[in-house]
C-alpha positions as CSV (number, residue, x, y, z in Angstrom):
1,M,100.7,-0.9,-59.0
2,Q,97.7,-2.3,-59.4
3,I,99.1,-5.2,-56.6
4,K,99.8,-2.3,-54.4
5,S,96.4,-1.4,-54.8
6,Q,94.8,-4.0,-53.8
7,S,97.2,-4.7,-50.8
8,N,96.2,-1.7,-49.9
9,N,92.4,-2.5,-50.0
10,N,92.7,-5.8,-48.4
11,T,94.5,-3.9,-45.3
12,K,91.4,-1.5,-45.3
13,T,89.1,-4.4,-45.7
14,M,91.2,-6.1,-42.4
15,L,91.0,-3.2,-40.1
16,L,87.0,-2.6,-41.1
17,I,86.7,-6.2,-40.1
18,Y,88.7,-6.0,-36.5
19,F,87.3,-2.5,-36.3
20,L,83.6,-3.9,-36.3
21,L,84.4,-7.3,-34.2
22,A,85.5,-4.7,-30.9
23,I,82.6,-2.7,-31.3
24,S,80.5,-6.6,-31.3
25,A,82.6,-7.8,-28.5
26,G,81.6,-4.5,-26.9
27,Q,78.2,-4.5,-27.4
28,I,78.8,-8.5,-26.1
29,Q,80.0,-7.7,-23.0
30,T,77.9,-4.4,-22.5
31,A,74.7,-6.6,-23.5
32,A,75.9,-9.3,-20.8
33,G,76.3,-7.0,-17.8
34,S,74.4,-7.6,-14.1
35,R,70.7,-9.4,-13.6
36,I,69.0,-6.3,-11.3
37,L,66.0,-7.3,-10.2
38,G,63.2,-4.6,-9.4
39,I,60.1,-5.3,-6.8
40,F,58.2,-2.3,-6.4
41,G,54.6,-3.3,-4.9
42,H,53.0,0.0,-4.5
43,F,50.9,1.3,-6.6
44,G,51.3,4.9,-6.7
45,Y,52.3,6.0,-10.5
46,S,54.5,9.1,-8.8
47,H,56.1,7.0,-6.9
48,F,57.6,4.9,-9.7
49,K,57.8,7.7,-12.2
50,V,60.9,8.9,-9.6
51,F,62.5,4.5,-9.8
52,Y,61.9,4.0,-13.9
53,P,64.6,6.6,-14.8
54,L,67.2,4.6,-13.2
55,L,65.9,1.3,-13.9
56,R,65.5,2.3,-17.8
57,T,69.1,3.5,-17.6
58,L,70.7,0.3,-16.2
59,A,68.9,-1.5,-18.8
60,E,70.8,1.0,-21.5
61,H,74.0,0.7,-19.9
62,G,73.7,-3.4,-20.5
63,H,72.2,-4.9,-17.5
64,H,69.2,-7.2,-17.7
65,V,66.6,-5.4,-15.9
66,T,63.9,-7.9,-14.4
67,V,61.1,-5.0,-12.3
68,V,58.0,-6.0,-10.8
69,T,56.0,-3.5,-10.8
70,H,52.0,-1.9,-11.1
71,I,53.4,0.8,-14.2
72,K,53.8,0.1,-17.7
73,A,56.8,2.0,-19.4
74,P,56.5,3.9,-22.2
75,N,57.1,1.8,-25.4
76,N,59.3,4.4,-27.1
77,T,61.6,4.3,-24.1
78,K,61.6,0.6,-22.9
79,P,65.0,-0.7,-23.8
80,A,64.8,-4.5,-25.0
81,N,66.4,-5.8,-21.6
82,Y,63.9,-4.2,-19.4
83,E,61.4,-6.9,-19.0
84,E,58.2,-6.6,-16.9
85,L,55.9,-8.3,-14.4
86,L,53.0,-6.4,-14.0
87,L,51.2,-6.2,-11.1
88,V,47.1,-5.8,-11.2
89,G,44.5,-5.1,-8.6
90,H,45.2,-1.3,-8.0
91,Q,43.9,1.8,-9.4
92,T,47.5,4.5,-9.9
93,A,46.0,7.7,-10.9
94,N,43.5,10.3,-9.8
95,M,42.4,8.2,-6.9
96,V,42.6,10.5,-4.2
97,T,39.1,12.4,-3.3
98,F,38.8,15.4,-0.7
99,N,36.9,12.8,2.0
100,D,40.2,10.9,2.2
101,I,42.7,14.3,2.7
102,L,44.2,15.0,5.8
103,P,45.8,18.4,5.3
104,R,46.9,19.3,9.6
105,R,48.9,17.1,11.1
106,P,48.2,16.7,15.1
107,L,49.1,13.2,16.4
108,H,46.2,11.6,15.8
109,Y,45.8,12.0,12.1
110,L,50.1,11.2,12.0
111,L,49.1,7.8,13.8
112,L,45.8,7.7,11.1
113,E,48.1,7.8,8.8
114,A,50.5,5.2,9.5
115,E,47.8,2.8,10.3
116,I,46.5,3.7,6.4
117,L,49.9,3.2,5.3
118,H,50.1,-0.2,7.3
119,S,46.6,-1.0,5.5
120,E,48.0,-0.8,2.4
121,G,51.3,-2.3,2.6
122,Q,49.5,-5.4,4.0
123,K,47.3,-5.2,0.4
124,S,50.5,-4.8,-1.6
125,C,52.0,-7.9,-0.2
126,E,49.2,-9.8,-0.6
127,L,49.0,-8.4,-4.6
128,L,52.7,-9.6,-5.0
129,Y,52.3,-13.1,-3.7
130,E,49.7,-13.9,-5.0
131,S,50.6,-12.5,-8.8
132,G,52.7,-16.0,-9.2
133,H,55.7,-13.6,-10.3
134,V,57.4,-14.6,-7.6
135,D,57.9,-18.4,-9.0
136,T,58.6,-16.5,-12.2
137,I,61.3,-14.6,-10.4
138,L,63.0,-17.8,-8.7
139,K,62.7,-19.5,-11.8
140,L,64.8,-17.1,-13.8
141,H,67.5,-17.0,-10.7
142,E,67.6,-20.5,-11.1
143,Q,68.6,-20.4,-14.7
144,Q,70.9,-17.9,-14.3
145,P,71.6,-16.0,-10.7
146,F,70.5,-12.2,-10.1
147,D,72.9,-10.3,-9.2
148,L,71.0,-7.1,-7.1
149,V,67.6,-6.7,-6.1
150,I,66.3,-2.8,-6.1
151,T,63.0,-2.1,-4.2
152,E,61.1,0.5,-2.6
153,Y,61.4,1.4,0.7
154,F,58.0,2.9,1.7
155,N,55.4,0.6,3.9
156,T,56.1,-2.8,4.0
157,D,59.2,-5.2,4.2
158,C,57.6,-8.0,2.8
159,Q,59.1,-8.0,-0.1
160,L,62.4,-8.7,1.6
161,G,61.7,-12.6,1.5
162,I,62.6,-12.7,-2.2
163,P,66.3,-11.2,-1.9
164,Y,66.6,-13.4,1.2
165,L,65.9,-16.4,-0.7
166,L,68.3,-15.1,-3.3
167,Q,70.6,-14.3,-0.8
168,V,71.9,-11.5,-2.7
169,P,72.5,-7.6,-1.7
170,V,69.5,-4.9,-1.5
171,V,69.6,-1.0,-2.5
172,G,66.5,0.8,-1.4
173,L,65.2,3.3,-3.2
174,S,62.6,6.1,-1.9
175,S,60.7,8.5,-3.5
176,C,59.8,11.3,-0.6
177,L,62.1,11.9,2.1
178,L,62.9,8.8,3.9
179,M,60.4,7.6,6.7
180,P,61.1,7.5,10.0
181,Y,61.6,3.7,10.4
182,Y,64.4,3.3,7.8
183,Y,66.8,5.7,9.8
184,D,68.5,2.4,11.6
185,R,68.4,0.7,8.9
186,I,72.2,2.7,7.9
187,A,72.1,4.5,11.1
188,L,71.6,7.5,9.7
189,P,71.2,10.2,12.6
190,D,67.4,11.5,13.0
191,F,67.8,14.0,16.2
192,P,63.7,15.0,16.3
193,S,65.2,18.4,17.8
194,Y,66.2,19.6,14.0
195,V,65.8,16.5,11.6
196,Q,62.0,16.9,10.6
197,S,59.9,13.5,10.3
198,E,58.5,13.0,7.0
199,F,55.3,12.7,8.7
200,V,55.4,16.3,9.7
201,G,56.1,19.6,8.8
202,F,56.9,22.9,10.6
203,P,59.0,26.2,10.2
204,E,62.9,26.1,11.0
205,V,63.9,26.2,13.6
206,L,61.4,24.3,15.9
207,N,60.3,25.6,19.0
208,W,59.1,23.5,22.2
209,H,56.0,21.9,21.5
210,Q,57.0,21.4,17.5
211,R,60.4,19.1,18.8
212,L,57.8,17.5,21.0
213,L,55.4,16.1,18.3
214,N,58.5,15.4,16.1
215,F,59.9,13.3,19.1
216,V,57.0,11.7,20.0
217,Q,55.6,10.4,16.3
218,M,58.9,9.4,14.9
219,K,59.3,7.3,18.1
220,V,56.0,6.0,18.4
221,I,55.9,5.4,14.1
222,K,59.1,3.6,14.4
223,N,58.2,1.3,16.7
224,L,55.0,0.7,15.5
225,Y,56.4,0.0,12.2
226,R,59.6,-2.6,13.8
227,Y,56.9,-4.1,16.1
228,R,53.7,-4.4,14.0
229,T,54.3,-4.1,10.4
230,N,58.2,-6.0,9.9
231,Y,55.9,-8.6,12.6
232,Y,52.6,-8.8,9.5
233,D,55.5,-8.8,7.4
234,R,57.4,-12.0,8.1
235,K,54.6,-13.9,8.9
236,L,53.1,-13.2,5.6
237,I,56.8,-14.4,3.7
238,N,56.3,-17.4,6.3
239,K,52.9,-17.8,4.7
240,Y,53.8,-17.6,1.2
241,L,57.9,-18.5,0.8
242,K,57.9,-21.4,4.4
243,V,60.4,-19.1,5.5
244,D,61.2,-17.3,9.0
245,F,63.7,-14.8,9.9
246,D,63.7,-11.3,11.4
247,V,63.0,-9.2,8.8
248,D,64.2,-5.5,10.2
249,D,67.5,-7.7,11.1
250,F,67.9,-8.8,7.2
251,A,67.0,-5.8,6.2
252,R,70.0,-4.3,8.4
253,R,72.1,-6.6,7.0
254,S,71.6,-7.1,3.5
255,T,70.7,-3.2,2.6
256,S,73.7,-1.8,0.7
257,L,72.7,1.7,-0.1
258,I,69.4,3.8,0.1
259,L,68.6,6.4,-2.7
260,V,66.4,9.1,-1.6
261,N,64.6,12.0,-3.7
262,Q,66.0,14.9,-2.3
263,H,68.3,17.3,-2.7
264,Y,69.4,20.2,0.3
265,T,68.1,23.1,-2.1
266,L,64.6,21.7,-1.1
267,T,65.3,19.7,2.6
268,G,68.2,21.9,3.7
269,N,70.8,20.4,5.3
270,K,70.4,16.7,6.8
271,P,72.9,14.4,8.5
272,L,74.2,12.1,5.3
273,T,76.0,8.5,5.6
274,P,77.9,7.0,2.3
275,Q,75.3,4.4,2.3
276,L,72.4,7.2,1.7
277,I,72.1,9.1,-1.8
278,E,70.7,11.9,-2.5
279,M,69.2,11.7,-6.2
280,G,66.8,14.3,-5.8
281,G,65.2,15.8,-9.4
282,I,66.3,11.8,-10.8
283,H,63.0,11.9,-12.7
284,I,63.4,15.5,-14.4
285,E,64.9,15.4,-18.1
286,E,66.3,18.8,-19.8
287,K,65.0,18.1,-23.2
288,L,61.7,17.7,-21.6
289,A,61.4,21.2,-19.7
290,N,61.7,22.6,-23.4
291,A,59.0,20.4,-25.3
292,T,56.8,21.2,-27.0
293,L,53.2,21.6,-25.7
294,P,49.8,20.4,-26.9
295,V,48.2,22.5,-29.7
296,N,45.2,23.6,-27.3
297,I,48.0,24.6,-24.0
298,E,50.5,26.4,-26.6
299,K,47.5,28.6,-28.1
300,F,46.5,29.5,-24.4
301,L,49.7,30.5,-23.6
302,K,50.4,32.3,-26.4
303,N,47.5,34.9,-26.0
304,A,48.5,35.2,-22.5
305,P,48.3,38.6,-20.7
306,P,51.8,40.6,-20.1
307,E,51.4,38.7,-16.4
308,G,51.4,35.4,-17.6
309,V,49.5,32.4,-16.6
310,L,49.0,30.2,-13.2
311,F,49.0,27.0,-13.2
312,F,47.1,24.9,-11.2
313,S,47.6,21.2,-10.4
314,W,47.1,18.9,-7.9
315,G,49.0,15.8,-8.8
316,S,48.4,12.8,-10.3
317,M,46.7,11.4,-7.3
318,V,43.9,13.6,-6.5
319,R,40.9,14.1,-8.4
320,S,40.5,18.2,-8.1
321,S,36.8,17.3,-9.3
322,S,35.7,15.6,-6.6
323,M,36.7,19.2,-4.5
324,P,32.7,20.5,-2.9
325,A,31.4,23.1,-5.3
326,E,31.1,25.5,-2.6
327,K,35.3,25.3,-2.8
328,V,35.4,25.3,-6.3
329,Q,33.2,28.2,-7.1
330,T,35.2,30.3,-4.4
331,I,39.0,29.7,-6.1
332,V,37.1,30.5,-9.4
333,K,35.8,33.9,-8.1
334,A,39.2,34.5,-6.7
335,L,40.7,33.8,-9.3
336,E,38.4,35.7,-11.9
337,Q,39.8,39.2,-9.9
338,Q,43.5,38.4,-11.0
339,P,45.3,39.8,-13.9
340,F,46.5,36.9,-14.9
341,N,45.0,33.7,-16.8
342,V,44.7,30.0,-15.0
343,I,46.0,27.0,-16.7
344,W,43.4,24.3,-14.6
345,K,44.1,20.5,-14.1
346,W,40.2,19.2,-14.2
347,E,39.6,15.7,-14.5
348,T,36.0,15.8,-16.1
349,D,34.4,18.0,-19.1
350,D,32.1,19.7,-16.6
351,V,34.0,22.5,-16.0
352,P,33.2,25.1,-13.1
353,S,34.0,28.1,-15.5
354,K,33.3,28.9,-19.2
355,S,35.5,32.4,-19.1
356,K,38.6,32.5,-21.5
357,K,40.7,33.4,-18.3
358,F,40.4,29.6,-17.5
359,L,41.8,26.4,-19.4
360,F,40.9,23.3,-17.8
361,V,42.8,20.4,-18.6
362,K,42.8,16.3,-18.2
363,W,46.6,15.9,-18.5
364,A,49.3,18.5,-19.1
365,P,53.1,17.8,-19.0
366,Q,53.9,19.4,-16.2
367,L,57.4,20.0,-16.5
368,S,57.6,21.8,-19.4
369,L,54.2,23.8,-18.3
370,I,55.8,25.1,-15.4
371,C,59.0,26.2,-17.1
372,H,57.2,27.7,-19.6
373,P,58.3,31.7,-19.8
374,K,54.4,32.7,-19.8
375,V,53.7,30.4,-16.6
376,K,54.9,32.8,-13.7
377,L,53.2,30.9,-10.6
378,F,52.6,27.4,-10.0
379,W,49.9,26.1,-7.4
380,G,50.2,22.6,-6.5
381,H,49.7,20.5,-3.4
382,G,53.3,19.8,-2.0
383,G,54.0,16.8,-3.9
384,L,57.8,15.8,-3.8
385,L,57.7,15.5,-8.4
386,G,55.9,18.8,-8.6
387,T,57.8,20.8,-6.0
388,T,61.3,19.5,-6.6
389,E,60.2,20.4,-10.7
390,N,59.0,23.9,-9.6
391,I,62.6,24.6,-7.9
392,Y,63.9,23.2,-11.2
393,C,62.2,25.7,-13.3
394,G,62.3,28.4,-10.6
395,K,58.9,29.8,-10.0
396,P,57.1,31.2,-7.2
397,L,54.7,28.6,-5.6
398,I,51.8,28.6,-3.6
399,V,51.2,25.2,-1.6
400,T,47.9,23.6,-0.4
401,P,49.3,20.1,1.4
402,L,46.5,17.4,1.4
403,Y,48.4,14.7,3.0
404,G,51.4,12.4,3.5
405,D,54.7,14.1,2.9
406,Q,53.4,17.6,1.3
407,S,53.0,19.5,4.6
408,S,57.1,18.7,4.5
409,N,57.5,19.6,1.3
410,A,55.6,22.5,1.6
411,H,57.5,24.4,4.6
412,A,60.8,23.1,3.2
413,A,59.7,25.1,-0.1
414,E,58.3,28.3,2.4
415,N,61.5,28.1,4.3
416,R,63.5,28.3,1.5
417,G,61.6,31.8,0.3
418,V,59.7,30.4,-3.1
419,A,56.2,29.7,-1.2
420,T,53.5,30.5,0.3
421,I,51.3,27.9,2.7
422,L,47.2,27.8,2.5
423,L,45.9,25.2,3.7
424,Y,42.3,23.8,2.6
425,D,40.5,24.2,5.1
426,D,41.4,27.9,5.3
427,I,40.9,28.4,1.2
428,N,38.1,31.3,1.3
429,E,38.0,34.7,-0.6
430,K,39.5,36.7,1.3
431,N,42.6,34.5,2.1
432,L,43.3,33.4,-1.2
433,L,43.2,36.9,-2.6
434,A,46.0,37.8,0.1
435,T,47.7,34.7,-0.6
436,L,47.9,35.6,-4.5
437,K,49.1,39.2,-3.4
438,E,52.0,37.8,-1.4
439,I,53.2,35.4,-3.7
440,R,53.5,38.3,-6.5
441,R,55.7,40.3,-4.0
442,K,59.5,40.0,-5.9
443,S,61.1,38.4,-3.2
444,Y,59.6,35.2,-4.0
445,A,60.5,35.0,-7.8
446,E,64.4,36.3,-7.1
447,H,64.6,33.4,-4.4
448,A,62.9,30.9,-6.9
449,A,65.6,32.2,-9.5
450,A,68.5,31.4,-7.0
451,L,67.0,28.0,-5.7
452,S,67.1,27.0,-9.6
453,H,70.4,28.0,-10.5
454,I,72.1,26.0,-7.6
455,F,69.8,23.1,-8.1
456,R,70.7,22.7,-11.9
457,N,74.1,23.2,-11.0
458,Q,74.6,20.0,-9.2
459,D,78.4,18.5,-9.0
460,K,77.0,15.4,-11.2
461,K,73.2,14.9,-12.3
462,P,71.1,13.1,-9.8
463,L,70.2,10.0,-12.3
464,K,74.4,9.8,-13.2
465,R,75.2,9.9,-9.7
466,A,72.6,6.8,-8.8
467,V,73.3,4.5,-11.5
468,W,77.4,5.3,-10.6
469,W,76.4,4.1,-7.3
470,V,74.7,1.0,-8.3
471,E,77.1,-0.2,-10.8
472,H,80.0,0.3,-8.2
473,L,78.1,-2.0,-6.0
474,L,77.8,-4.6,-9.4
475,Q,81.6,-4.2,-10.4
476,E,83.8,-6.9,-9.6
477,Q,84.7,-5.8,-6.0
478,G,81.3,-5.1,-5.4
479,K,80.7,-7.6,-2.2
480,T,84.6,-5.6,-0.8
481,A,82.3,-2.2,-1.8
482,Q,79.5,-3.4,0.1
483,K,81.1,-4.7,3.3
484,L,82.9,-1.4,3.2
485,L,79.6,0.8,3.0
486,Q,77.7,-1.4,6.0
487,T,78.0,0.5,9.0
488,K,78.5,-1.5,12.5
489,A,76.3,1.0,14.1
490,T,73.7,-1.1,12.9
491,K,74.8,-3.9,15.0
492,L,74.5,-2.0,18.0
493,N,71.3,-1.6,20.4
494,W,69.8,1.6,21.5
495,F,71.5,1.8,24.8
496,V,75.0,1.2,23.0
497,Y,74.2,3.7,20.3
498,Y,73.1,6.6,22.6
499,S,76.2,5.9,24.3
500,L,74.0,5.8,27.6
501,D,76.4,3.1,28.9
502,S,78.9,5.6,29.1
503,V,76.6,8.0,30.1
504,C,75.9,5.5,32.9
505,L,79.3,4.6,33.9
506,L,80.8,8.5,33.9
507,L,77.4,9.1,36.3
508,A,78.0,6.4,38.6
509,G,81.6,7.7,38.7
510,L,80.4,10.8,39.5
511,A,78.5,9.5,42.8
512,V,80.9,7.3,43.8
513,L,83.1,10.1,43.9
514,I,80.5,13.0,45.3
515,F,79.8,9.9,48.2
516,I,83.3,9.7,48.9
517,G,83.9,13.2,48.8
518,R,80.7,13.5,51.2
519,A,82.4,10.7,53.5
520,V,85.8,12.8,53.8
521,L,83.9,15.9,54.3
522,R,81.8,14.3,57.2
523,V,85.1,13.1,59.2
524,L,87.0,16.3,58.2
525,C,84.4,17.8,59.9
526,A,84.0,15.6,62.7
527,I,88.0,15.7,63.3
528,F,87.2,19.8,63.0
529,K,84.6,19.7,65.8
530,Q,86.3,17.5,68.2
531,S,89.2,19.8,67.8
532,N,87.5,22.6,68.5
533,Q,85.9,21.4,71.6
534,S,89.6,20.2,72.9
535,T,90.6,23.4,72.4
536,K,88.3,25.2,74.7
537,V,88.3,22.3,77.3
538,K,91.9,23.2,77.5
539,T,90.7,27.2,77.5
540,N,88.3,26.2,80.2
């Protein structure tokens, strides 16, 4: 009996050992995942906030992720196999003052903005290549090769010199709507008659002069990027890496996917290809929507009137405290007349009002605050992260676009019936009071609730979708997937791509038919005329 009991114990012990070995083997296999290099030269905190969840989750899945970035990941969320190569030399938040804003969108402002983006991109390139991190990357690649490069597609392609040397495929990420000069990279349709550029923003449907501006700026900015920015990218890559290649051509050949921070609930129905993956709302974590708020904010919300609270924030990049004092006092005066209270993101201790209706905060957990049931309205600047969070939470929105893609996002929200736009230059007491009265109409809250329901009930969460596609490329058959995803259309010149060769051939054929037809008619007319003359002669 004792022997049988001991045998059973031995069996259980062996089973436990096999189980632990199986778990260990699984962990070893997971930890020995693919090697991914992330390159993010742009300094914007809000940009990297979109990318970090994807990079973090890939590391959590066992991939070794090495990231070049300005933004240090929070220690409490950073996985063990997530390695940072930090860049320095740029401020990453609260850097835009009201001397820098371009709230309206005439063509010369759009071109000025394109010039600013170009200059910023070239500065970021210099910081990237002078950091010494490229040498580190090349040494790491010699020790154990990278399998994939994930990088931001925004205002430069100079970082593509690195995947060119590593000879690995590229996944592009965009924290905003795709820039117009990247559409051709994956042969994405960009018909300016209805596809609005990231740089502009119009109501739907576009009238003739809006279509004209959309067409002109899209083509001009696209060609400026191709023949100027990529030209300087090529020179800079040659300077630092001693290699010379057509940057745009390499990008077309090596780009497997572009993941874009958009979803149809906000941006509407746009042409998609298998190479463009929507990941709108990837930065939103559901547990954070109901996270505990700071004590002072929670107390303020608890004591709010039945009409609730308006949350007023113009993002992580803009310093509201740099607004002209006259404009600030106009806003304060209008808000003091409202039945609701106000939480206002303000960066200094010198606040513009001591009224108990206001709570000024230097920082707030934006998602959980917008989603709080006591917050009834949100006044934002049209940044895509805040606008997307507002769609997720389902609140009516006032938008004051200040620069960049914010005008496009503002009109997208207005077109969906959840927002009203108040331009910065138009802020006065009369206009602000009218806007506050308008946004409290019942229809805005109803539309916001409907969009929130649609946005939350996607077939797959944005983060899971993005991770799946990246890992799809990293699987054993990844090279086959990359070839299948890349369209032959990127190799066509514009004349053939738009079928102008066929159009010209058909027009030429039509011209020949018209020529022959006219010749035949001339002959028939001549014969008929001659016949009439002969008949007249015989009659006479």
